[in-house]
C-alpha positions, 0 to 999 in steps of 0.5 A: 404142694410139691407134687402139684408143682411137679405136675404143673411143670410137665403141663407147660410143654403140653400147653405149648404144644397145644398152642402151636397146634392151635396156630396150625389151623390158622396157617392152614386157613391162610394157605387155603385162602391164598389158593382160593384167591389164586383160583378166583384170579384164574377164573376172572382171567379166564372169564375176561375173554368171555365178557370181551366177546359180547363187547366185540359182537356189540361193536360189530353189530352197532354199525349195522344197526346205525346203517339200518337206522339211516336207511329207515330215516332216508325212506321216511324222508323220501315218503314224506317229501313225495307227499309234500311235493305232490300236494304242492304240485296239486295246489299249483296245478289248481291255481294254474288251471284257472289262469290257463282257462283265462288264457284260453279264453283270451286266445279264442277271443283274440283269434275271433277278433283277427278273423272277423274281417273276413276270409280270402277267397280261393283265387286270392289265397292261391295266387303266386304273389302275396296278397295284401289284404286286411283279412289275410294280413290279420290271420295270425295266431295269437302269441304270449311272451313272458320275460320276467320273474320266471325261474327255469324249472317253473318256466318249463313246467308252466309252459308245458302244462299251458301248451297241453291245456291249449292244445286240448282246446283246439289251439296250435302251440309252439314254444321257443326257448332262450337257445332259439334267440341266441346270436348264432341262430338269429331271428331267422332261426327263431322263425324257422323253429316256429314254422317247423313246430306249426307245420310239423305234419308236412314232409318238407319241414327241414327245407324251410328257410326264413330270409 
């Protein structure tokens, strides 16, 4: 029994040594884990600029993408609105065409009624003083006057198309605007504008005076 006790005594230091040796790998393992963690942190730190670069690129590309979309939206709006505007003008033109035909018929009927009393002869027409006769006093061009419920844009476009339509059917057309009826021009300026438009082919248009 004695020897066995003596043998156990020297074994305890070796066990202690083994125990200390068993702890060393754990310390080494912990140290190695710390180094890996540091390496991982360094990798993540270095990887941040790489991940930040695409964000910056996306931020710079986003305004360009938005501008391109805005351009596409504007182009699409202009395309659609041009088609709508063309359709509206075609509908209004077709509606006005029937009205213009009625106006043209009324003008020709009125002109025929005015000239139905007879025409003056060459002697009466070339006299130096005015000849007051039924035929001469009634030889006036028919006129139209619109005063209400007309917008400026519709007024201008409608009268331009009406004038073209009447001219294409052999009528003489003169148009007056509100500027011709101003206090500065007076009724004389209004009549002068009419005479200039009716006698546009004469050489002395600028010398026309209305008293």
